[in-house]
SELO-176832 format. One line per 4 residues: their letters; for each residue x, y, z of C-alpha. Coordinates in pm, whole numbers, plus 50000, padded with zeros to 5 digits. Layout:
BEGIN
a) X,Y,Z ~ ...
REM end
This chain:
BEGIN
msta) 42378,41388,74668 ~ 42505,41743,74685 ~ 42784,41850,74920 ~ 42540,42069,75115
lrwt) 42307,41777,75178 ~ 42596,41557,75293 ~ 42706,41821,75547 ~ 42360,41891,75686
prll) 42357,41603,75945 ~ 42702,41703,76066 ~ 42599,42065,76110 ~ 42289,41958,76299
llap) 42513,41759,76534 ~ 42776,42031,76576 ~ 42534,42315,76635 ~ 42424,42202,76985
lala) 42785,42135,77082 ~ 42889,42480,76967 ~ 42601,42636,77158 ~ 42690,42441,77473
alll) 43055,42550,77444 ~ 42948,42912,77403 ~ 42720,42894,77707 ~ 42994,42727,77915
wgyg) 43245,42993,77811 ~ 43002,43267,77912 ~ 42926,43099,78245 ~ 43297,43048,78312
rkhp) 43367,43419,78267 ~ 43110,43507,78533 ~ 43183,43209,78761 ~ 43551,43116,78722
edvp) 43542,42921,79048 ~ 43315,42665,78884 ~ 43539,42574,78591 ~ 43863,42376,78615
wtkl) 44087,42580,78386 ~ 44069,42918,78562 ~ 44325,43023,78820 ~ 44243,43018,79189
dltr) 44132,43352,79334 ~ 44073,43359,79710 ~ 43848,43662,79677 ~ 43597,43466,79471
pvga) 43315,43250,79614 ~ 43380,42882,79677 ~ 43302,42687,79362 ~ 43297,42339,79221
ftra) 43674,42333,79162 ~ 43800,42546,79452 ~ 43906,42244,79659 ~ 44108,42091,79377
klag) 44277,42424,79306 ~ 44370,42466,79673 ~ 44531,42121,79682 ~ 44708,42211,79358
lhgd) 44898,42490,79536 ~ 45142,42239,79686 ~ 45496,42298,79568 ~ 45427,42657,79463
gvrc) 45480,42859,79779 ~ 45545,43183,79594 ~ 45210,43173,79416 ~ 45028,43058,79730
rall) 45167,43341,79944 ~ 45085,43591,79668 ~ 44724,43468,79672 ~ 44707,43513,80050
arag) 44843,43865,80028 ~ 44612,43961,79743 ~ 44313,43845,79946 ~ 44416,44053,80247
irfv) 44507,43754,80464 ~ 44762,43844,80729 ~ 45043,43593,80764 ~ 45411,43550,80836
avpr) 45622,43317,80623 ~ 45781,43042,80832 ~ 46138,42923,80760 ~ 46162,42582,80597
rvdr) 46195,42288,80831 ~ 46321,41935,80764 ~ 46343,41688,81052 ~ 46376,41369,80845
pqcg) 46303,41269,80484 ~ 45933,41220,80560 ~ 45888,41521,80789 ~ 45905,41893,80735
yfdg) 45764,42177,80529 ~ 45894,42424,80275 ~ 45607,42669,80231 ~ 45488,42714,80590
vels) 45298,43022,80701 ~ 45167,43143,81033 ~ 44829,43315,81025 ~ 44849,43618,81252
daga) 44481,43687,81176 ~ 44269,43533,80904 ~ 44088,43758,80664 ~ 43962,44078,80821
atla) 44138,44017,81154 ~ 43838,43836,81300 ~ 43989,43501,81392 ~ 44281,43397,81607
yrpa) 44417,43045,81632 ~ 44504,42900,81971 ~ 44759,42811,82084 ~ 44921,43112,81922
glat) 45186,43056,81658 ~ 45001,42790,81458 ~ 45206,42721,81145 ~ 45066,42522,80853
scpv) 45153,42466,80492 ~ 45041,42756,80275 ~ 44756,42562,80103 ~ 44607,42479,80444
aaal) 44624,42846,80544 ~ 44443,42945,80225 ~ 44173,42686,80287 ~ 44132,42797,80649
alwe) 44073,43155,80541 ~ 43805,43053,80290 ~ 43652,42825,80552 ~ 43625,43118,80793
whvv) 43469,43355,80541 ~ 43228,43120,80368 ~ 43150,42855,80630 ~ 43245,42924,80993
qpaa) 43126,43282,81038 ~ 42799,43238,80844 ~ 42722,42923,81044 ~ 42797,43098,81375
lkrf) 42570,43391,81290 ~ 42295,43153,81181 ~ 42310,42929,81488 ~ 42409,43175,81763
ghrv) 42374,43528,81634 ~ 42743,43580,81718 ~ 43068,43556,81527 ~ 43358,43325,81609
reve) 43650,43500,81777 ~ 43900,43216,81820 ~ 43960,42865,81691 ~ 44103,42619,81942
tfgs) 44336,42364,81781 ~ 44554,42069,81869 ~ 44815,42203,81628 ~ 44934,42120,81280
yncr) 45292,41999,81234 ~ 45381,41671,81401 ~ 45647,41434,81268 ~ 45453,41110,81306
rmyg) 45281,40832,81118 ~ 44903,40806,81097 ~ 44744,40753,81439 ~ 45090,40763,81596
ragg) 45167,40408,81488 ~ 45519,40272,81468 ~ 45469,40175,81101 ~ 45249,40255,80807
dwse) 45179,40570,80610 ~ 45298,40907,80732 ~ 45037,41151,80853 ~ 44967,41474,80666
hara) 45064,41637,80996 ~ 45422,41530,80920 ~ 45424,41792,80643 ~ 45206,42055,80817
navd) 44934,41974,80563 ~ 44673,41924,80835 ~ 44524,42100,81135 ~ 44315,41951,81415
vagf) 44034,42182,81529 ~ 43908,42122,81884 ~ 43660,42405,81930 ~ 43542,42758,81862
rldd) 43508,43053,82098 ~ 43238,43302,82009 ~ 43271,43676,82052 ~ 43047,43658,82361
gelv) 43293,43417,82524 ~ 43094,43096,82469 ~ 43304,42790,82382 ~ 43173,42531,82137
svsa) 43371,42210,82181 ~ 43387,41916,81943 ~ 43432,41668,82227 ~ 43143,41802,82438
dwrd) 42897,41930,82180 ~ 42913,41707,81872 ~ 42597,41523,81975 ~ 42433,41769,82215
ggar) 42118,41790,82000 ~ 42105,42170,81995 ~ 42254,42471,81822 ~ 42609,42370,81909
qhfl) 42575,42032,81738 ~ 42418,42191,81432 ~ 42697,42447,81413 ~ 42969,42182,81438
hdvr) 42805,41974,81167 ~ 42769,42286,80951 ~ 43139,42367,80972 ~ 43235,42003,80911
dgac) 43016,41980,80603 ~ 43146,42312,80472 ~ 43506,42203,80525 ~ 43444,41909,80293
rlft) 43418,42154,80003 ~ 43763,42298,80078 ~ 43986,42028,80226 ~ 44102,41700,80073
htls) 44018,41507,80390 ~ 43772,41618,80656 ~ 43738,41375,80946 ~ 43510,41418,81248
pdyn) 43378,41217,81544 ~ 43151,41044,81291 ~ 43462,40881,81141 ~ 43612,40695,81436
aahr) 43701,40719,81804 ~ 44041,40869,81726 ~ 43860,41184,81607 ~ 43610,41203,81893
dhlh) 43742,41540,82011 ~ 43845,41723,81695 ~ 43796,41789,81327 ~ 44090,41679,81117
ldea) 44127,41905,80812 ~ 44401,41840,80560 ~ 44499,41963,80217 ~ 44689,41664,80083
gkga) 44839,41748,79745 ~ 44742,41408,79607 ~ 44380,41513,79643 ~ 44395,41784,79380
wgwr) 44203,41573,79129 ~ 44192,41237,79302 ~ 44062,41063,79610 ~ 43924,41260,79902
scr) 43714,41187,80210 ~ 43445,41360,80412 ~ 43325,41178,80724
REM end
């Protein structure tokens, strides 16, 4: 058998693989957010690997803050804080206004880890504001929170794993105030059966694409009045939850 004949089956096998690689390379150039090897860009749409790339920002505060600045997100860097070995943060930022100065966080002075701030900005642009316009015809003006940093274990227990709040890697969202003054509350409206419920479920579902863990009143009674959103670094390529 000639050399050409021996190679023919191999070429027939390799040709589809080469074509698939070429198509993937072309798609990746146009949609870098959907491939794992491209760098995170907060000005791009949310893609298949955006969440993992956000969680991967942990430990690289310089790059994270540069991404915020490049995307036009207004923030103030917060000095490092260490209260005990398990509690504190090194790359904290305070969002003065997210994105195009449309959102404020209440109480004022909310400080989170930089990856959480980046995820919050994307959540506003791609989830919260579109959902508010769809359900109410108004934009969201303020986000009411129960805060971020809290040196405690999960559920405030005396023992067990430390909460992501202990490293400012989480924020608890209690409600949203629209630009017409209407307040949409997680505790009051999660099951109201109308536009408010649909909006709250929209923003919860959208958060699942950006945060490592998204927990709502559907999870348990401890979350009956807020959405827990965290950007745990261990979730970059591993376990995550959306409930």
